[in-house]
Backbone as a chain_set.jsonl record, in Angstrom:
{"seq": "MSEDKPTITFDDFAKLDLRVAKIIEAENHPNANKLICLKIDLGSEERQIIAGIRGHYEPAELIGKQIVVVANLAPRTMRGLESQGMLLAAHAQNESASSLVLITPEKPTTPGAEVS", "coords": {"N": [[-4.318, -38.065, 26.953], [-1.61, -38.783, 29.134], [-2.345, -40.791, 32.36], [-0.685, -40.802, 34.493], [0.573, -38.616, 34.79], [0.818, -35.161, 35.984], [-1.333, -32.452, 34.874], [0.219, -29.654, 33.51], [0.583, -25.9, 33.709], [0.603, -23.382, 31.134], [2.639, -21.746, 31.714], [4.259, -23.105, 33.167], [5.25, -24.955, 31.546], [6.736, -23.114, 29.711], [8.821, -22.508, 31.118], [10.835, -24.158, 30.692], [13.811, -24.607, 28.617], [14.369, -25.274, 25.738], [16.511, -26.576, 23.199], [18.405, -26.8, 20.221], [21.08, -29.206, 19.984], [24.398, -30.182, 18.932], [25.838, -33.176, 18.502], [29.236, -33.672, 19.595], [31.232, -35.404, 20.672], [31.239, -38.602, 21.786], [30.71, -41.311, 23.96], [30.998, -44.451, 25.574], [29.639, -44.859, 29.015], [32.128, -45.467, 31.545], [31.419, -46.692, 33.914], [28.878, -47.435, 33.661], [26.238, -49.659, 32.477], [24.028, -49.062, 30.799], [24.318, -46.353, 30.059], [25.54, -43.4, 27.943], [28.012, -41.152, 27.58], [27.925, -38.045, 26.394], [29.302, -35.086, 24.561], [28.214, -32.211, 23.682], [27.525, -29.184, 21.33], [26.493, -26.145, 22.09], [25.977, -23.935, 20.444], [26.796, -21.449, 22.018], [28.11, -22.413, 23.95], [29.91, -25.594, 25.155], [28.66, -28.524, 26.428], [28.552, -31.324, 28.991], [26.639, -34.077, 28.722], [24.76, -36.966, 30.098], [23.449, -39.937, 28.949], [20.778, -42.408, 28.856], [21.107, -44.215, 26.799], [22.439, -46.278, 25.77], [22.846, -49.359, 24.193], [20.885, -49.093, 22.502], [22.073, -47.021, 20.813], [25.127, -46.666, 18.989], [28.062, -45.241, 20.072], [29.712, -44.029, 18.089], [27.971, -43.608, 15.93], [26.481, -41.562, 16.612], [27.813, -39.081, 16.606], [28.025, -35.968, 15.237], [25.407, -35.669, 14.885], [22.373, -34.044, 15.213], [20.28, -33.078, 18.172], [17.312, -32.699, 20.24], [17.313, -30.698, 23.452], [17.085, -30.284, 26.801], [17.997, -27.525, 28.37], [18.114, -25.821, 30.45], [18.073, -27.394, 32.611], [18.622, -28.523, 36.19], [22.036, -29.45, 36.747], [23.188, -32.936, 37.264], [24.628, -35.345, 38.908], [25.71, -38.539, 37.679], [26.428, -41.814, 38.063], [28.988, -41.145, 39.111], [29.739, -38.9, 37.184], [29.122, -35.644, 35.873], [25.91, -34.721, 34.608], [24.776, -31.892, 32.257], [22.348, -31.239, 31.466], [19.291, -32.682, 29.392], [18.64, -34.755, 27.003], [15.88, -35.054, 24.467], [13.895, -37.976, 23.968], [11.928, -40.604, 22.464], [10.056, -43.404, 23.284], [9.563, -46.072, 21.5], [6.973, -48.653, 21.251], [6.736, -51.91, 20.081], [5.58, -54.854, 18.264], [7.63, -56.774, 18.787], [9.677, -55.76, 20.382], [11.164, -52.82, 22.456], [11.965, -49.726, 21.487], [14.214, -47.143, 21.161], [13.982, -43.69, 20.203], [15.792, -40.846, 19.122], [14.916, -37.175, 19.819], [15.039, -35.263, 16.99], [15.614, -32.33, 14.705], [13.964, -31.719, 11.857], [15.282, -30.712, 9.855], [18.802, -29.895, 9.4], [19.863, -27.134, 11.645], [20.967, -24.289, 13.544], [23.243, -24.8, 16.034], [22.23, -24.54, 19.506], [19.908, -23.008, 18.696], [16.266, -22.084, 19.651], [13.61, -24.248, 20.517], [10.592, -23.964, 20.022]], "CA": [[-3.286, -37.553, 28.086], [-1.132, -39.858, 30.522], [-2.878, -40.702, 33.781], [0.146, -40.785, 35.456], [1.41, -37.229, 34.622], [-0.198, -33.888, 36.21], [-1.389, -31.506, 33.86], [0.928, -28.36, 33.786], [0.108, -24.788, 32.975], [1.608, -23.187, 30.025], [3.723, -21.143, 32.384], [5.12, -24.275, 33.699], [5.949, -25.341, 30.089], [7.508, -21.861, 29.254], [10.28, -22.527, 31.927], [11.803, -24.992, 29.818], [14.574, -23.958, 27.461], [14.668, -26.56, 24.841], [17.265, -26.017, 22.329], [19.018, -27.824, 19.419], [22.307, -29.047, 20.136], [24.992, -31.068, 18.028], [26.697, -34.127, 19.472], [30.496, -33.353, 18.937], [32.03, -36.56, 21.16], [30.252, -39.629, 22.338], [31.713, -42.627, 24.497], [30.169, -45.493, 26.617], [30.21, -44.705, 30.335], [33.127, -46.313, 32.106], [31.001, -47.212, 35.149], [27.511, -48.058, 33.608], [25.986, -50.294, 31.257], [23.228, -48.464, 30.06], [24.631, -44.812, 29.795], [26.535, -42.693, 27.218], [28.447, -39.745, 27.693], [27.959, -37.031, 25.042], [29.687, -33.421, 24.634], [27.326, -31.474, 22.99], [27.738, -27.754, 21.293], [25.009, -25.429, 22.271], [26.16, -22.874, 19.874], [27.473, -20.516, 22.95], [28.844, -23.417, 24.804], [29.84, -27.05, 25.006], [28.543, -29.297, 27.726], [28.25, -32.692, 28.841], [24.976, -34.975, 28.92], [24.873, -38.429, 30.231], [22.044, -40.402, 28.381], [20.598, -43.693, 29.122], [20.602, -44.685, 25.347], [23.244, -47.33, 25.54], [22.019, -50.447, 23.757], [19.948, -48.077, 21.464], [22.688, -46.174, 19.829], [26.731, -46.887, 19.446], [28.536, -43.862, 20.285], [30.278, -43.515, 16.712], [26.936, -43.02, 14.888], [25.74, -40.112, 17.3], [28.646, -38.006, 16.466], [27.489, -35.135, 14.108], [23.789, -35.697, 15.034], [21.654, -32.907, 15.941], [19.314, -33.624, 19.227], [16.772, -31.438, 21.251], [17.955, -30.888, 24.739], [16.46, -29.62, 27.665], [19.356, -26.686, 28.713], [18.071, -25.488, 31.88], [17.646, -28.793, 33.946], [19.768, -28.403, 36.958], [23.253, -30.438, 36.977], [22.95, -34.086, 38.187], [25.697, -36.371, 38.983], [25.134, -39.952, 37.399], [27.451, -42.811, 38.291], [30.45, -40.292, 39.244], [29.82, -37.764, 36.071], [28.037, -34.761, 35.884], [25.109, -34.587, 33.428], [24.39, -30.716, 32.27], [21.048, -31.02, 30.559], [18.745, -34.103, 29.024], [18.491, -35.122, 25.605], [14.967, -35.701, 24.367], [13.71, -39.09, 23.126], [10.38, -41.356, 22.153], [10.242, -44.895, 23.346], [8.119, -46.653, 20.452], [6.773, -49.993, 21.39], [6.014, -52.631, 18.561], [5.059, -56.165, 18.593], [8.674, -57.841, 18.892], [10.625, -54.775, 21.329], [10.875, -51.447, 22.615], [12.965, -49.101, 20.773], [14.602, -45.596, 21.592], [14.269, -42.587, 19.054], [15.955, -39.495, 19.673], [14.291, -36.279, 19.105], [15.916, -34.591, 16.268], [15.278, -31.482, 13.921], [13.721, -32.352, 10.572], [16.224, -29.876, 8.786], [19.783, -29.299, 10.087], [19.879, -25.869, 12.21], [22.157, -23.907, 14.063], [23.479, -25.325, 17.523], [21.916, -23.296, 20.314], [18.691, -22.683, 18.306], [15.165, -22.402, 20.599], [12.746, -25.058, 20.082], [9.143, -23.566, 20.579]], "C": [[-2.915, -38.748, 29.179], [-2.0, -39.411, 31.627], [-1.852, -40.531, 34.656], [0.961, -39.712, 35.956], [0.28, -36.37, 35.239], [-0.224, -33.207, 34.952], [-0.672, -30.386, 34.337], [0.163, -27.367, 33.126], [1.118, -24.41, 31.847], [2.845, -22.32, 30.57], [4.688, -22.115, 33.013], [5.897, -24.682, 32.456], [7.035, -24.349, 29.5], [8.627, -21.821, 30.009], [10.995, -23.118, 31.183], [12.577, -24.387, 28.496], [14.976, -25.076, 26.607], [15.291, -26.105, 23.413], [17.888, -27.346, 21.469], [20.522, -27.952, 19.9], [23.028, -30.058, 19.179], [25.967, -31.926, 18.794], [28.255, -34.274, 18.71], [31.715, -34.94, 19.504], [30.82, -37.284, 21.745], [30.975, -41.031, 22.984], [30.771, -43.306, 25.653], [30.844, -44.816, 28.125], [31.006, -45.636, 30.811], [32.455, -47.094, 33.241], [29.422, -47.535, 35.147], [27.02, -48.628, 32.514], [25.042, -49.596, 30.26], [23.221, -46.754, 29.694], [25.957, -44.631, 28.797], [26.877, -41.503, 27.483], [28.548, -38.766, 26.56], [28.617, -35.56, 25.499], [29.08, -33.016, 23.665], [27.635, -30.008, 22.743], [26.299, -27.496, 21.147], [25.152, -24.154, 21.356], [26.967, -21.689, 20.802], [28.257, -21.069, 23.863], [28.801, -24.714, 24.652], [29.444, -27.751, 26.443], [28.496, -30.585, 27.761], [26.901, -33.356, 29.372], [25.399, -36.503, 29.015], [23.312, -38.988, 30.113], [21.989, -41.78, 28.706], [20.196, -44.47, 27.853], [21.623, -45.812, 24.76], [22.595, -48.36, 25.303], [21.074, -50.198, 22.666], [20.583, -47.519, 20.32], [24.147, -46.599, 20.304], [27.119, -45.499, 19.587], [28.964, -43.19, 18.979], [29.059, -42.944, 16.093], [26.201, -41.885, 15.671], [26.626, -38.938, 17.295], [27.96, -37.147, 15.234], [26.144, -35.066, 14.237], [23.389, -34.646, 15.689], [20.377, -33.513, 16.833], [18.39, -32.221, 19.67], [17.165, -31.822, 22.597], [17.034, -29.946, 25.67], [17.562, -28.917, 28.364], [19.25, -26.285, 29.871], [17.861, -26.236, 32.92], [19.155, -28.642, 34.813], [20.813, -29.765, 36.782], [22.852, -31.753, 37.643], [24.051, -35.17, 38.108], [25.037, -38.06, 38.546], [26.531, -40.898, 37.415], [29.004, -42.244, 38.26], [30.538, -39.391, 38.212], [28.637, -36.938, 35.965], [27.205, -34.59, 34.47], [24.898, -32.978, 33.529], [23.223, -30.345, 31.595], [20.294, -32.658, 30.458], [18.253, -33.745, 27.797], [16.775, -35.883, 25.485], [14.588, -36.711, 23.581], [12.367, -39.51, 23.009], [10.759, -42.625, 22.447], [9.076, -45.369, 22.594], [8.353, -48.247, 20.664], [6.104, -50.477, 20.256], [6.108, -53.942, 19.228], [6.594, -57.014, 19.06], [9.763, -56.989, 20.232], [10.524, -53.611, 21.708], [12.04, -51.071, 22.001], [12.919, -47.655, 21.225], [14.737, -44.783, 20.344], [14.744, -41.332, 19.589], [15.082, -38.481, 19.115], [15.269, -35.41, 18.176], [15.179, -33.59, 15.446], [14.905, -32.075, 12.603], [14.952, -31.995, 9.423], [17.55, -29.447, 9.681], [19.764, -27.644, 10.265], [20.874, -25.649, 12.912], [22.105, -24.455, 15.439], [22.8, -24.308, 18.312], [20.281, -22.744, 19.788], [17.468, -22.95, 19.035], [14.496, -23.121, 19.717], [11.6, -24.146, 20.826], [8.238, -24.164, 19.872]], "O": [[-3.695, -39.421, 29.853], [-2.355, -38.264, 31.897], [-2.177, -40.04, 35.737], [1.7, -39.653, 36.938], [-0.912, -36.654, 35.124], [0.649, -33.312, 34.09], [-0.843, -30.055, 35.51], [-0.677, -27.596, 32.257], [2.198, -24.969, 31.658], [3.894, -22.223, 29.934], [5.839, -21.799, 33.314], [7.128, -24.708, 32.45], [8.044, -24.739, 28.912], [9.522, -21.076, 29.609], [12.039, -22.524, 30.913], [12.02, -23.819, 27.557], [15.969, -25.746, 26.889], [14.671, -25.393, 22.623], [17.891, -28.518, 21.844], [21.155, -26.936, 20.187], [22.271, -30.826, 18.584], [26.781, -31.466, 19.595], [28.463, -34.798, 17.616], [32.688, -35.357, 18.875], [29.745, -36.793, 22.09], [31.778, -41.676, 22.308], [30.004, -42.723, 26.42], [31.99, -44.427, 28.35], [30.667, -46.789, 30.543], [32.955, -48.184, 33.517], [28.765, -47.812, 36.151], [27.353, -48.109, 31.449], [25.274, -49.574, 29.052], [22.302, -46.115, 29.182], [26.985, -45.307, 28.765], [25.972, -40.685, 27.643], [29.504, -38.914, 25.798], [28.439, -35.04, 26.601], [29.414, -33.501, 22.583], [28.011, -29.388, 23.738], [25.367, -28.055, 20.568], [24.329, -23.27, 21.593], [27.796, -21.016, 20.188], [29.034, -20.407, 24.551], [27.823, -25.199, 24.084], [30.015, -27.407, 27.478], [28.399, -31.179, 26.687], [26.304, -33.027, 30.397], [26.151, -37.108, 28.25], [22.331, -38.695, 30.798], [23.046, -42.395, 28.85], [19.212, -45.206, 27.788], [21.644, -46.176, 23.584], [21.652, -48.569, 26.066], [20.555, -51.105, 22.015], [20.095, -47.435, 19.193], [24.464, -46.834, 21.47], [26.367, -44.628, 19.15], [28.675, -42.019, 18.733], [29.117, -41.771, 15.725], [25.236, -41.363, 15.113], [26.306, -37.902, 17.878], [27.39, -37.756, 14.329], [25.643, -34.196, 13.524], [23.976, -34.276, 16.706], [19.575, -34.297, 16.325], [18.701, -31.046, 19.48], [17.342, -32.993, 22.932], [16.372, -29.004, 25.235], [18.223, -29.679, 29.07], [20.281, -26.318, 30.543], [17.506, -25.821, 34.024], [20.309, -28.638, 34.385], [20.385, -30.916, 36.7], [22.138, -31.642, 38.639], [24.197, -35.799, 37.06], [24.058, -38.581, 39.08], [27.541, -40.599, 36.779], [29.947, -42.708, 37.619], [31.66, -38.886, 38.222], [27.467, -37.323, 35.96], [27.77, -34.361, 33.401], [24.823, -32.534, 34.674], [23.085, -29.201, 31.161], [20.596, -33.601, 31.19], [17.611, -32.734, 27.514], [16.421, -36.881, 26.113], [14.855, -36.554, 22.39], [11.538, -38.733, 23.485], [11.784, -43.052, 21.917], [7.899, -45.17, 22.896], [9.353, -48.923, 20.421], [5.245, -49.908, 19.583], [6.545, -54.173, 20.355], [6.421, -57.994, 19.784], [10.524, -57.674, 20.915], [9.52, -53.102, 21.209], [13.02, -51.81, 21.911], [11.903, -47.058, 21.582], [15.536, -45.136, 19.477], [14.109, -40.775, 20.484], [14.49, -38.721, 18.063], [16.261, -34.896, 18.694], [13.98, -33.856, 15.366], [15.612, -33.012, 12.233], [15.393, -32.684, 8.502], [17.367, -28.691, 10.635], [19.672, -26.907, 9.283], [21.732, -26.519, 13.069], [21.016, -24.577, 16.0], [22.759, -23.174, 17.833], [19.583, -22.103, 20.573], [17.343, -24.161, 19.214], [14.545, -22.954, 18.498], [11.702, -23.712, 21.973], [7.045, -23.998, 20.128]]}, "num_chains": 1, "name": "protein.A"}
């Protein structure tokens, strides 16, 4: 367990709405070097997510990819654009560099599917 993060209860965890989303558009943020603007399909709606993944992924390679998102995160403005959720990613450390890996379903599934 990480020492810098507090332990949460199951009830705290159950508040998260984790869902599968499909990326339908992606472009570099016009006012930020590390951000990419994503338009995602959550099944019942489309949303915009601003993610700090630039430098790890090119926008064109993201289109069509399924990701896991926190769907009930309060909207937040990032460098002038509203982000309506957050994608999940892992930071992998190796000997030569740090890399970022998006959390994706093992098999394609329906956009909006709940993650449990």
